Every structure is written in structure tokens, then in C-alpha cells.
C-alpha positions as CSV (number, residue, x, y, z in Angstrom):
1,M,60.6,78.7,70.2
2,P,61.0,82.3,71.4
3,T,60.4,85.0,68.8
4,I,63.4,87.2,68.0
5,Q,62.5,90.9,67.9
6,C,64.2,94.3,68.3
7,L,64.2,96.0,71.6
8,D,62.2,99.1,72.3
9,P,64.5,102.1,71.8
10,H,63.9,103.2,75.4
11,I,64.9,99.9,76.8
12,A,68.0,99.9,74.5
13,D,68.9,103.3,75.8
14,L,68.6,102.0,79.4
15,I,70.9,99.1,78.6
16,A,73.4,101.4,77.0
17,A,73.2,103.7,80.0
18,G,74.0,100.8,82.3
19,E,77.3,100.3,80.5
20,V,78.4,103.9,80.8
21,V,76.6,105.3,83.9
22,E,77.4,103.1,86.8
23,R,77.1,105.8,89.6
24,P,77.2,109.6,90.0
25,A,81.0,109.5,89.7
26,S,80.6,108.0,86.2
27,V,78.4,111.0,85.2
28,A,80.9,113.4,86.6
29,K,83.8,111.8,84.7
30,E,82.0,111.9,81.4
31,L,80.9,115.5,81.7
32,L,84.4,116.6,83.0
33,E,86.1,115.0,80.0
34,N,83.7,116.8,77.6
35,A,84.5,120.1,79.4
36,L,88.3,119.5,78.9
37,D,87.8,118.6,75.2
38,A,85.9,121.8,74.8
39,G,89.0,123.7,75.8
40,A,88.0,124.9,79.2
41,S,90.5,126.6,81.5
42,A,88.2,126.6,84.5
43,I,85.7,124.0,85.6
44,S,83.3,124.1,88.6
45,V,81.6,121.0,90.0
46,E,78.8,121.1,92.5
47,V,77.4,118.0,94.2
48,Q,74.5,117.4,96.6
49,H,73.7,114.1,98.3
50,G,76.5,112.3,96.6
51,G,75.4,113.4,93.2
52,L,72.2,111.3,93.1
53,T,69.9,114.3,93.5
54,Y,72.0,117.1,92.0
55,L,75.2,117.3,90.0
56,R,76.1,120.5,88.1
57,I,79.3,121.0,86.0
58,T,80.1,124.4,84.6
59,D,83.0,125.2,82.2
60,N,84.2,128.1,80.2
61,G,84.9,126.1,77.0
62,C,83.9,126.7,73.4
63,G,80.2,126.1,74.0
64,I,77.6,124.4,71.8
65,A,75.5,126.0,69.0
66,P,71.8,126.2,69.8
67,G,70.9,124.1,66.8
68,Q,73.2,121.3,67.9
69,L,71.9,120.9,71.4
70,P,69.4,118.2,70.6
71,T,71.9,116.4,68.4
72,A,74.5,116.2,71.2
73,F,72.1,113.9,73.1
74,L,71.7,111.4,70.4
75,R,73.5,108.1,70.6
76,H,76.9,108.0,68.9
77,A,76.8,111.7,68.3
78,T,80.3,113.1,68.6
79,S,82.5,116.0,67.3
80,K,85.7,114.1,67.8
81,L,85.7,111.1,65.4
82,R,85.2,111.3,61.7
83,R,86.9,108.2,60.2
84,A,87.6,104.7,61.2
85,E,91.3,105.6,61.2
86,D,90.7,108.1,64.0
87,L,90.2,105.1,66.4
88,A,93.8,104.2,66.1
89,A,95.1,107.6,67.4
90,I,92.5,108.9,69.9
91,G,93.7,112.2,71.5
92,T,90.5,113.3,73.2
93,L,89.1,112.1,76.4
94,G,85.4,111.8,75.5
95,F,85.0,110.4,72.0
96,R,82.3,107.7,71.8
97,G,79.3,109.9,71.7
98,E,77.4,107.8,74.2
99,A,77.9,109.8,77.4
100,L,75.2,112.5,77.1
101,A,72.6,110.1,75.6
102,A,73.3,107.5,78.4
103,I,73.1,110.2,81.2
104,A,69.9,111.7,79.8
105,A,68.2,108.3,79.6
106,V,68.3,107.7,83.4
107,S,68.0,111.3,84.8
108,R,66.5,114.7,84.3
109,V,69.0,117.0,82.5
110,D,69.2,120.7,81.9
111,I,71.9,122.2,79.7
112,F,72.8,125.8,79.2
113,S,75.4,126.7,76.6
114,R,76.7,129.8,74.8
115,E,79.4,129.9,72.2
116,R,82.3,132.2,72.5
117,G,81.6,135.6,71.0
118,A,77.8,134.9,70.8
119,D,75.3,137.4,72.3
120,R,73.1,134.9,73.8
121,G,73.0,131.2,74.7
122,A,70.4,128.5,74.6
123,S,69.0,125.9,77.0
124,L,67.4,122.4,76.7
125,H,65.6,120.2,79.1
126,L,65.5,116.4,78.8
127,E,63.6,113.9,81.0
128,G,64.4,110.2,80.6
129,G,66.2,110.9,77.4
130,V,63.2,112.7,75.8
131,P,64.2,116.3,74.7
132,G,62.1,119.3,75.0
133,E,62.3,122.6,73.0
134,V,65.5,124.6,72.6
135,T,64.9,128.0,74.1
136,E,67.0,131.2,74.0
137,T,68.5,132.2,77.3
138,G,71.1,134.3,78.9
139,C,74.2,132.5,80.3
140,P,77.9,132.9,80.4
141,E,80.2,131.6,77.7
142,G,80.8,127.9,78.0
143,T,78.5,125.1,79.0
144,T,76.6,124.2,82.2
145,I,74.9,120.8,82.7
146,C,72.7,120.0,85.6
147,V,71.8,116.4,86.2
148,R,69.0,115.7,88.7
149,D,67.4,112.6,90.1
150,L,69.8,110.1,88.7
151,F,68.2,106.6,88.1
152,F,64.7,108.0,88.8
153,N,63.3,105.7,86.2
154,T,65.5,102.6,86.9
155,P,64.8,101.7,90.6
156,A,66.6,98.4,90.2
157,R,69.9,100.4,89.7
158,M,69.1,102.7,92.6
159,K,69.1,99.8,95.0
160,F,72.8,99.3,94.4
161,M,73.8,102.8,95.2
162,K,75.8,103.4,98.4
163,K,75.4,106.0,101.0
164,D,75.6,109.6,100.0
165,S,79.0,110.0,101.7
166,A,80.4,107.1,99.7
167,E,79.1,108.3,96.4
168,G,80.3,111.8,97.1
169,T,83.7,110.5,97.9
170,A,83.8,108.7,94.5
171,V,82.9,112.0,92.8
172,T,85.7,113.7,94.7
173,G,88.1,111.1,93.4
174,V,87.1,111.7,89.8
175,V,87.5,115.4,90.2
176,T,90.9,115.0,91.9
177,H,92.1,112.8,89.0
178,L,91.1,115.4,86.5
179,A,92.8,118.2,88.4
180,L,96.0,116.2,88.6
181,S,95.9,115.2,84.9
182,H,95.5,118.8,83.8
183,P,97.2,121.2,86.2
184,E,96.8,124.0,83.7
185,V,93.0,123.9,84.4
186,S,91.5,125.5,87.5
187,V,89.2,122.9,89.1
188,K,86.7,123.7,91.9
189,L,84.5,121.2,93.7
190,I,81.7,122.2,96.0
191,R,80.2,119.3,98.0
192,D,76.9,119.9,99.9
193,G,77.6,123.7,99.9
194,V,81.3,123.3,101.1
195,E,84.2,123.9,98.8
196,V,86.5,120.9,99.3
197,L,88.9,121.4,96.3
198,H,90.2,124.3,94.3
199,T,93.3,124.1,92.2
200,P,95.1,127.3,90.9
201,G,95.4,126.1,87.3
202,D,98.9,127.6,87.1
203,G,100.2,124.6,85.1
204,Q,102.4,123.4,87.9
205,L,101.8,119.8,88.8
206,R,103.1,120.3,92.4
207,S,100.6,123.1,92.9
208,A,97.7,120.8,91.8
209,I,99.1,118.0,94.1
210,Y,99.3,120.3,97.0
211,A,95.7,121.5,96.5
212,A,94.2,118.1,95.7
213,L,96.1,115.6,97.9
214,G,97.3,117.8,100.8
215,R,100.4,119.4,102.2
216,D,101.9,116.4,103.9
217,F,101.8,114.3,100.8
218,A,103.1,117.1,98.6
219,L,106.1,117.7,100.9
220,G,107.1,114.0,100.8
221,L,107.5,113.9,97.1
222,L,110.6,113.9,94.8
223,P,110.4,115.3,91.3
224,V,111.2,112.7,88.5
225,S,111.8,113.1,84.8
226,G,113.1,110.8,82.2
227,C,112.4,109.3,78.8
228,G,113.1,106.2,76.8
229,G,112.7,106.5,73.0
230,D,109.4,108.2,72.3
231,I,108.1,107.6,75.8
232,S,108.5,110.3,78.4
233,V,107.8,110.1,82.2
234,E,107.3,113.2,84.3
235,G,105.9,113.8,87.7
236,F,106.6,113.1,91.4
237,V,107.2,110.0,93.5
238,T,107.2,109.6,97.3
239,K,110.4,109.4,99.3
240,P,111.1,105.9,100.5
241,L,110.3,106.9,104.1
242,N,106.9,108.2,103.0
243,G,105.5,104.9,101.7
244,G,101.8,104.4,102.4
245,G,99.8,101.4,103.6
246,T,97.9,101.0,100.4
247,R,98.3,101.7,96.7
248,A,95.6,104.4,96.7
249,R,98.2,107.2,96.1
250,Q,99.6,105.5,93.0
251,L,98.2,107.8,90.2
252,F,99.2,107.2,86.6
253,F,98.1,109.4,83.7
254,V,98.7,108.2,80.1
255,N,98.5,111.0,77.5
256,G,96.5,113.1,80.0
257,R,94.1,110.3,80.9
258,F,93.9,108.7,84.4
259,V,94.4,104.9,84.0
260,R,94.7,101.9,86.3
261,S,97.5,99.6,85.1
262,Q,99.2,96.6,86.8
263,L,102.1,97.1,84.4
264,L,102.8,100.6,85.6
265,T,102.3,99.6,89.3
266,A,104.8,96.8,88.9
267,A,107.3,99.1,87.2
268,L,107.0,101.6,90.1
269,E,107.3,99.1,92.9
270,E,110.2,97.3,91.3
271,A,112.1,100.5,91.3
272,Y,111.5,100.7,95.1
273,R,112.7,97.2,95.8
274,N,114.9,97.0,99.0
275,R,114.0,100.7,99.8
276,L,110.6,100.3,101.5
277,L,109.5,98.9,104.8
278,K,107.6,95.6,104.5
279,G,103.9,96.3,104.0
280,K,104.4,99.8,102.6
281,F,103.8,101.0,99.1
282,P,105.2,103.9,97.1
283,G,103.0,106.7,96.0
284,C,103.3,108.8,92.8
285,V,101.7,111.2,90.4
286,L,103.3,110.2,87.1
287,H,102.4,111.5,83.6
288,I,103.4,109.1,80.8
289,T,103.4,110.5,77.3
290,L,103.7,108.3,74.2
291,P,102.5,108.3,70.6
292,K,98.7,108.0,70.5
293,S,98.9,105.2,68.0
294,T,100.8,103.0,70.4
295,V,98.1,102.9,73.1
296,D,94.6,101.6,72.9
297,V,92.1,103.4,75.2
298,N,89.0,101.9,73.6
299,V,89.0,98.6,75.6
300,H,86.7,99.5,78.5
301,P,83.6,101.6,78.8
302,A,85.0,103.6,81.6
303,K,88.2,104.2,79.6
304,T,90.4,103.7,82.7
305,V,92.0,100.5,81.3
306,V,94.5,100.9,78.4
307,K,96.7,98.5,76.3
308,F,100.2,99.4,75.2
309,Q,101.6,98.2,71.9
310,N,105.1,97.8,73.5
311,E,104.6,97.0,77.2
312,R,108.3,96.3,77.8
313,A,109.3,99.8,76.6
314,V,106.7,101.4,78.9
315,F,107.7,99.3,81.9
316,D,111.4,100.2,81.4
317,A,110.7,103.9,80.9
318,V,108.8,104.1,84.3
319,H,111.0,101.7,86.2
320,Y,114.4,103.1,85.2
321,T,113.3,106.7,85.5
322,V,112.2,106.2,89.1
323,K,115.1,103.9,90.0
324,D,117.7,106.3,88.7
325,L,116.3,109.0,90.8
326,L,116.3,106.9,94.0
327,T,119.8,105.6,93.3
328,A,121.1,109.1,92.7
329,G,119.7,110.1,96.0
330,E,121.6,107.3,97.8
331,N,124.9,107.8,95.9
332,P,125.5,111.5,95.3
333,A,128.5,112.7,93.3
334,P,131.7,112.1,95.3
335,K,133.3,115.2,96.9
336,P,136.9,116.1,96.0
337,V,139.3,114.4,98.4
338,Q,142.1,116.3,100.0
339,Q,145.2,114.1,100.1
340,T,146.9,113.9,103.5
341,F,148.7,110.6,103.4
342,Y,151.9,109.8,105.3
343,R,154.9,112.0,104.5
344,S,158.3,112.6,105.9
345,M,159.7,115.8,107.3
346,T,162.9,117.1,108.8
347,V,163.3,117.9,112.5
348,Q,163.4,121.6,111.7
349,E,160.1,121.4,109.8
350,Y,158.6,119.5,112.7
351,K,159.8,122.2,115.2
352,E,158.4,125.0,113.1
353,R,155.1,123.2,112.8
354,Q,154.9,122.5,116.6
355,T,155.8,126.1,117.6
356,S,153.4,127.8,115.1
357,P,150.4,129.4,116.7
358,P,147.2,127.5,116.4
359,A,144.5,128.7,114.1
360,E,141.6,130.7,115.6
361,K,139.1,128.2,114.3
362,R,139.7,124.7,113.4
363,P,137.8,123.1,110.5
364,L,135.0,120.9,111.7
365,G,136.5,118.1,109.6
366,S,139.4,117.8,112.0
367,Y,136.9,116.6,114.7
368,G,136.2,113.4,112.9
369,S,139.7,112.7,111.4
370,A,142.6,110.9,113.1
371,P,146.2,110.0,112.4
372,A,146.8,106.9,110.4
373,V,146.3,103.8,112.5
374,H,145.9,100.2,111.8
375,P,142.3,99.0,111.5
376,D,142.7,96.8,114.7
377,A,144.5,99.4,116.8
378,K,142.9,99.9,120.2
379,L,141.5,103.4,120.4
380,P,140.0,104.5,123.8
381,L,136.5,106.0,123.1
382,R,136.8,109.0,125.5
383,D,139.7,110.5,123.6
384,S,139.5,108.3,120.5
385,V,138.9,111.1,118.0
386,S,142.6,112.1,118.0
387,P,144.9,109.6,119.7
388,P,148.5,110.8,120.3
389,A,150.9,110.4,117.4
390,P,154.1,108.3,117.7
391,A,157.0,110.2,119.2
392,A,159.3,112.1,116.8
393,P,163.2,112.1,117.0
394,E,164.1,114.2,120.0
395,P,166.0,117.4,119.3
396,R,168.9,118.7,121.3
397,E,168.2,120.1,124.8
398,E,169.0,123.7,124.0
399,S,166.7,123.7,120.9
400,R,163.9,121.6,122.3
401,P,160.6,123.5,122.2
402,A,158.4,123.9,125.3
403,P,156.5,120.7,126.1
404,M,153.1,120.5,124.4
405,P,150.1,119.4,126.3
406,A,148.3,116.3,125.2
407,A,146.4,117.0,122.0
408,P,142.7,117.6,122.6
409,A,140.0,115.9,120.5
410,T,139.7,119.1,118.4
411,F,143.3,119.0,117.1
412,P,143.6,118.4,113.3
413,A,145.0,115.0,112.4
414,A,147.0,116.6,109.6
415,E,149.2,118.5,112.1
416,K,150.4,115.4,113.9
417,P,153.5,114.1,112.0
418,V,154.5,110.5,111.5
419,P,158.2,109.5,111.5
420,A,159.6,108.5,108.2
421,K,160.5,105.0,109.4
422,A,157.7,104.3,111.7
423,P,157.2,100.5,112.1
424,I,154.0,99.2,110.6
425,P,152.6,96.1,112.4
426,E,151.6,93.1,110.3
427,A,147.9,92.9,109.5
428,P,146.1,90.4,111.6
429,A,143.5,87.9,110.3
430,P,140.2,89.5,109.5
431,R,137.7,89.5,112.3
432,R,134.1,88.4,112.0
433,N,131.2,90.9,112.3
434,T,133.4,94.0,111.7
435,I,133.0,96.9,109.3
436,D,134.5,95.6,106.1
437,L,135.8,98.9,104.9
438,P,139.3,100.3,104.2
439,I,139.4,102.0,107.6
440,Q,142.9,103.4,107.2
441,Q,142.0,105.1,104.0
442,T,138.8,106.4,105.5
443,L,140.7,108.0,108.3
444,T,143.6,109.5,106.4
445,D,142.2,110.5,103.0
446,H,140.6,113.8,104.1
447,P,139.2,115.7,107.1
448,A,135.7,114.6,107.5
449,P,132.9,117.3,107.7
450,W,131.6,115.7,110.9
451,R,132.7,114.9,114.4
452,L,132.2,111.6,116.2
453,V,130.6,112.2,119.6
454,G,130.3,108.6,120.7
455,E,127.9,105.7,120.9
456,A,124.8,105.1,122.9
457,L,123.5,101.7,124.1
458,D,126.1,99.9,121.9
459,T,123.6,100.5,119.1
460,Y,123.4,104.1,118.0
461,I,126.3,106.2,116.8
462,I,126.2,109.9,117.7
463,C,127.9,112.4,115.5
464,Q,127.7,116.2,114.7
465,D,128.0,117.6,111.2
466,E,129.4,121.0,110.1
467,S,125.9,122.5,110.1
468,E,125.6,121.8,113.9
469,N,123.0,119.0,113.3
470,L,123.1,116.0,115.6
471,W,122.8,112.5,114.0
472,L,121.8,109.2,115.5
473,I,122.9,106.3,113.3
474,D,121.7,102.7,113.7
475,K,125.0,100.9,113.2
476,H,123.3,97.5,112.5
477,A,121.1,99.0,109.8
478,A,123.9,100.9,108.2
479,H,126.3,98.0,108.2
480,E,123.5,95.7,106.9
481,R,123.1,98.0,103.9
482,L,126.8,98.1,103.3
483,R,126.9,94.3,103.4
484,F,123.9,94.0,101.1
485,N,125.5,96.4,98.5
486,A,128.8,94.5,98.7
487,L,127.1,91.1,98.3
488,K,125.0,92.4,95.3
489,Q,128.0,93.9,93.5
490,R,130.3,90.9,94.2
491,R,131.2,88.9,91.1
492,E,133.5,86.3,92.6
493,P,132.0,83.3,94.6
494,P,131.8,83.9,98.3
495,M,134.2,82.2,100.6
496,S,132.8,79.2,102.5
497,Q,133.9,77.6,105.8
498,L,133.7,73.9,106.2
499,L,131.8,72.7,109.3
500,L,133.6,70.3,111.5
501,Q,130.4,68.4,111.9
502,P,127.5,68.6,109.3
503,M,124.5,70.4,110.6
504,A,120.9,69.1,110.1
505,V,118.3,71.8,109.5
506,D,114.6,70.9,109.6
507,L,112.3,72.9,107.3
508,E,108.6,73.3,106.7
509,A,107.4,71.2,103.8
510,D,107.0,74.1,101.3
511,A,110.3,75.7,102.3
512,Y,112.0,72.3,102.1
513,D,110.8,71.8,98.5
514,A,111.8,75.3,97.6
515,A,115.3,74.8,99.0
516,L,115.7,71.5,97.3
517,A,114.8,73.1,94.0
518,S,117.4,75.8,94.6
519,L,120.4,73.9,95.9
520,P,122.7,75.4,93.1
521,L,121.5,78.9,94.0
522,L,122.3,78.2,97.7
523,E,125.7,77.0,96.8
524,E,126.3,80.2,94.9
525,F,125.9,82.0,98.3
526,G,128.2,79.7,100.1
527,F,125.8,77.0,101.5
528,S,126.8,73.4,100.6
529,C,123.6,71.4,101.3
530,E,122.2,68.0,100.5
531,D,118.9,66.3,101.0
532,F,118.8,64.3,104.2
533,G,115.2,63.3,103.7
534,A,112.0,63.9,105.7
535,G,112.1,67.7,105.4
536,T,115.8,68.0,106.6
537,L,118.8,69.5,104.8
538,L,122.3,68.5,105.7
539,V,124.6,71.5,105.7
540,R,128.3,70.9,105.2
541,E,129.6,74.4,104.4
542,I,128.3,77.9,105.2
543,P,129.4,81.4,104.1
544,S,132.5,82.7,106.0
545,D,130.5,85.8,106.9
546,I,127.9,83.7,108.9
547,R,128.6,82.5,112.4
548,P,128.0,78.8,112.8
549,E,125.4,79.5,115.5
550,D,123.5,81.6,113.0
551,A,123.7,79.2,110.2
552,A,120.5,77.2,110.9
553,A,118.3,80.3,111.3
554,T,119.8,81.9,108.2
555,L,119.1,78.8,106.1
556,E,115.5,78.7,107.4
557,E,115.0,82.3,106.3
558,L,116.6,81.7,103.0
559,A,114.3,78.7,102.3
560,E,111.3,80.8,103.2
561,D,112.5,83.6,100.9
562,L,112.9,81.0,98.1
563,R,109.4,79.7,98.7
564,L,107.9,83.2,98.5
565,G,109.9,84.4,95.5
566,R,110.4,81.3,93.5
567,A,108.7,82.7,90.4
568,D,111.0,85.7,90.3
569,P,114.8,84.8,90.3
570,D,115.9,88.4,90.9
571,A,113.5,88.9,93.8
572,A,114.6,85.6,95.3
573,R,118.3,86.5,95.0
574,D,117.7,89.9,96.6
575,S,115.8,88.2,99.5
576,L,118.7,85.8,100.0
577,L,121.2,88.7,100.0
578,Q,119.1,90.6,102.5
579,T,119.1,87.7,104.9
580,M,122.8,87.1,104.5
581,A,123.5,90.8,105.0
582,C,121.4,90.9,108.1
583,K,123.0,87.9,109.6
584,S,126.6,89.0,108.8
585,A,126.2,92.6,109.9
586,I,127.3,93.8,113.3
587,K,124.5,93.5,115.8
588,A,122.9,96.0,118.2
589,G,124.6,95.6,121.5
590,M,127.9,94.4,120.1
591,H,131.1,96.4,121.0
592,T,132.5,98.3,118.0
593,S,135.8,100.1,117.9
594,P,135.9,103.9,117.4
595,A,137.8,103.4,114.1
596,E,135.0,101.3,112.8
597,L,132.4,103.8,114.0
598,R,134.2,106.6,112.2
599,A,134.4,104.5,109.0
600,L,130.7,103.7,109.2
601,V,129.7,107.3,109.9
602,D,131.7,108.4,106.9
603,R,129.6,106.2,104.6
604,V,126.4,107.5,106.1
605,Q,127.4,111.2,106.0
606,S,128.5,110.9,102.4
607,G,124.9,110.0,101.4
608,E,125.9,106.5,100.2
609,I,123.7,104.8,102.8
610,Q,120.2,106.0,103.6
611,Y,118.1,102.9,104.2
612,C,118.7,99.3,105.2
613,P,117.7,96.6,102.7
614,H,114.3,96.3,104.4
615,G,113.6,100.0,104.0
616,R,114.2,101.2,107.6
617,P,116.0,104.5,108.0
618,V,119.6,104.3,108.9
619,A,120.0,107.8,110.4
620,V,117.9,110.4,112.2
621,K,118.8,114.1,112.2
622,L,118.1,116.5,115.0
623,T,118.8,120.1,114.2
624,R,120.2,122.5,116.8
625,Y,116.8,124.3,116.9
626,E,114.9,121.1,117.6
627,I,117.3,120.3,120.5
628,E,117.1,123.8,121.9
629,K,113.3,123.7,121.6
630,M,113.3,120.5,123.7
631,F,115.2,122.3,126.5
632,K,113.0,125.5,126.1
633,R,115.9,127.5,124.8
634,A,114.1,128.4,121.6
């Protein structure tokens, strides 16, 4: 039977070091946290050969007394914990008292430290964890630690180190996280003699982001701020169009500590649902602050994994703070509406209005407005912006004003009268694949601050706003978003159309099973289906918004969405609505009346619509300067 015995202290130290010191980046993290806990306002990091041969960290913190230098390198020596109760509310970054001992056990360490206000400092050299003599030396206030020849006495660990470039990149990541977690601290990183990072330490998070993550990323961010109970969320998130291909730019900090959390990632990405392109991920730099007693940071040696006492509260705080910001961007506060509905006037009023001199400059809103017309009235595109008004009662010959020329496209709609008893045609039956908006109200409520120019390729609407910007609007993407919003907000069951002949739809096995399990849900959206056996569904009714020729393809997509999102009812419902919105929206290449185009542009220009449900942009803006630059005018 093997004999049980205590390990040699040196071997025990090496084992402990293996838990804390994984690579040079681990050393940098522990030493940087100690510098922050010492109250440093400026920290400098210098790395050579990825940190394996040389790593030096200098801070201007409180320093260490000469007599305490050897004690600092003993295992479980710390200045941050005194009682067992302190573990329940940890407010410092380095607290275990293992870091310095573990680092010294597998490297050669030199430490120089001078307390604030002291005349001189002290130094200490350690090799393989064995300390030398403390000597008096001259050094600046604060602490400098040099770590050389990491893992020199543990060649087995050295075999698993990566290339210097990879190890140096890992150190850069650690320094970057520290700079973003404490923007009030100036952080400098010198890598192989080249300064690669230097934050100003002005306390502004955006400044730290700009310095650490680059200009392009910083300019694509939106500020976010919110709270829920005793949990606050501050920081920046990326615009939906600036989503990245990975989650590498999702940076979360809990009480000033960088953490990796699936909970926080899920909360962020849930807020971006239906706003990002497929395969793209949102980025963020978010600081979550909550009571120290409600978060446990002592669950992992690297302290990058935390546990929350109330996970739902933390999820909701992040999710709704970000979601409210994104929703507010898509639905800005409505502008006051100028009422210009139908009204009657006498012949004399009409004559005075027609003979009054025109204004020197018409409001740009008149370009996009038009007299009240029925939604299905035929409007020629060339002069469709202001079609002629109905004829007024004709005055006597001797008092008739001079004949007016045909109103140009720039004539304000409000100056074209409508007779008091103008006949109103009966509303025809609704048409399929049209803009389901109150067109008449859109055209008559107020002069729009934009002018409809036309349509290109039966796909892109062209309009000009009052700031002389030119806009290209994807009519299918814009209408798809409108349809999605309407379907999501609808409370009454959708209208269905009965097929003259039931339709058999063949599905893949997994999709078929998912559809069978969700027949009541499909019925909620207007699909009346039944099992026909052998992977086939028999469809008897389809939503009235879907054309019969699109029904089979729509049902196939819905079944696939159900298969992928079966575990999340909300996600499955959104996927179903996305598919239905896409299939029922007007298509690129389809003819659209000018009245419908104006109604759609009005929704886009108001800011209500910015992205389609799949995250694609709805509109692209070209400034006058950009256009003139293309033609070498600027």
C-alpha cells in the first residue's frame, strides 16, 4: 500500500503556481490587479518575447514598506482580507494572497518599491520562490516588478507555451481589459520596444475605448445607461449595422472586474434580436455595478467567472437597458403634425388665393406632399408629386382670373383647394402586396420634410430630404419591417383564405416533426394544416397576406424555423413572423404606385424603420458633398 506523506514545500508551490500562473498573460493580470488595488493612477507594462523572458510592470501606487517585501511573497499573504465575512463582499481585484508567491515560484523576480513620502525605497530578488536580502535602493514612489525567465524551472509547462506573438497578444488583451475597466487610470503598454497602447486616464470610457480598441470601433458605438433596482448598467454598445463576425468585442465588467458570462452575452444578444444580419454579433463595453454581496467572484482561480445571486435581475437590467436604447433609435418622438385636412372655401377666397403672388421659397415639405387622393387613385410618376386638383366652380367671365399654368411638382399641396362637395369614390377591395398604411392620412396630414424623386429598378425609392441629402430606400426591406411590426403588435387572429384545393407540402423529417408539434401555433398565424403522413402536411387554409403560389415555400421556411427555435417559443414566434412578413411584403421588381412610395418613405424618414427583421439596412444616405465628390465638384 502506498505511503501517505506531505509534499515537499517547493513541489507544493509549483502545484499552486500551476493553478494561478497559466501563461505570461496570467502574470500580467495578477500584477496589474495588485497595482490597481494599490491606488495607482498610472501603470506602465513592458513585455519582451511575449512575456516569457521579460515582463515589467510599474505603478505609482502606495508602495510597500521594506520590512514587508519578503512577507508579500509568502503564500496566502494579503492586505485585503481580514475576516471570513470579507469573502462575502470582495471589493478588491487581487485578494487571495497567492499571486506573488505563485509567480516567484516559477520565475526570477526583482521588486523595487517605495512608499509615498518615504526618502528611499527597497528592493528584493527572488529565484524559484527563494528570497534574497532586502536592500535599500533609490526608486520612484510606487512599485516596479520585473519577472524574468518564466517557467525556467518547470520545463514541462514551457512545452505548452505558444509562439511569442500569441503570448504577447494575450498580454495585450489583459492590459486592454484593465484599461477599459478603469478609464480613470492611464495605462501604457510597450511590446518589444514599441508602444502599442496608451490611454489618457481622463475618466472617460469613450477615450479609453478609442485608445484601446481603435477609432472605427469607437465611432460605431452608442452610449447606453440604465438601472434596475440596485443594478446599474453603463457603457457603449455597437450600432446594429456595426455587428462583428465574432463575440470578441463583447466586453463585460462587473464591479470593475472583467468577466466572461454566458448570462450577460445572452442578455445583450436578446436585445439585438431582429436587428442584426445573420452571422453577426453585437459588440459592447458594459460596466455592470451591483452590491458586492450579491456577486461571487471566488469561483475560479483566474477570477474571470462570477456567479450572481439574482441572475434574472442582472439579465433584465442588461437586456432592457440595451433594448430600450435600440427601440428609441428606431422610434423617435413624433414630430408635431400640421393639420391641413379638407376644408371648404368661398369663390372669393379661392380667387384671392389663386391671384396672390407665390412665396419666394417654398418649404421643402411641399415637394413630398400632395392633395388628398384615394389610395388606389392612378398617379403618373413623372408629375406624381402634385397631381392637379379637381376643378373649382367657375367664376363669371368678367371676374375670372388669368389662366394659371399646370402646377409644377414644387407647388405646395395646401394651396390647391378641394370643392366642398367633391364626390368621394367608394373604397375598392384591398389589394394584395401593397403598402398597408393609411395613405390618405399620410399625404394630407402635414407637408413632409422630403421630396420624392422617383424609383430605380422597381426596387429602390429615391428621395431628397430638407438637408439636401439623397436617400436610396429598399422598398422590400422597408415594407418587410412594417409588416413584421404590424404582425408582432397584432392581437386579433389573422384572416385566412380557404384554398379551393388542399395543398400537400413535403417536409424534411426534422422539420416535419417540428411542424406537427406546432400545429396550434401555425394555426394562430393562419395556416390550417393536418398530418397527411410520410413527411407531408395537408394545407387547407393559408394567411390572407400570403399568395397561394408562395404558400408551400412559406410553410417550409416556417417548419425549418420551428425546428431551429423549438426550445424558445419567443424566438420561434419571431422567426415565423419574419418569414410571413418577408413573403407578404412587396417584392423588388414589382410596380408600386407613387402614393404607396410616398407613404413608405414617410415611415422611413420619420425614423420608425431603420432595419429589416433580418438586420439589413433599409436606407442608404448620400450627402451632397459625397455626390459632388464623385463628380469632382468638391
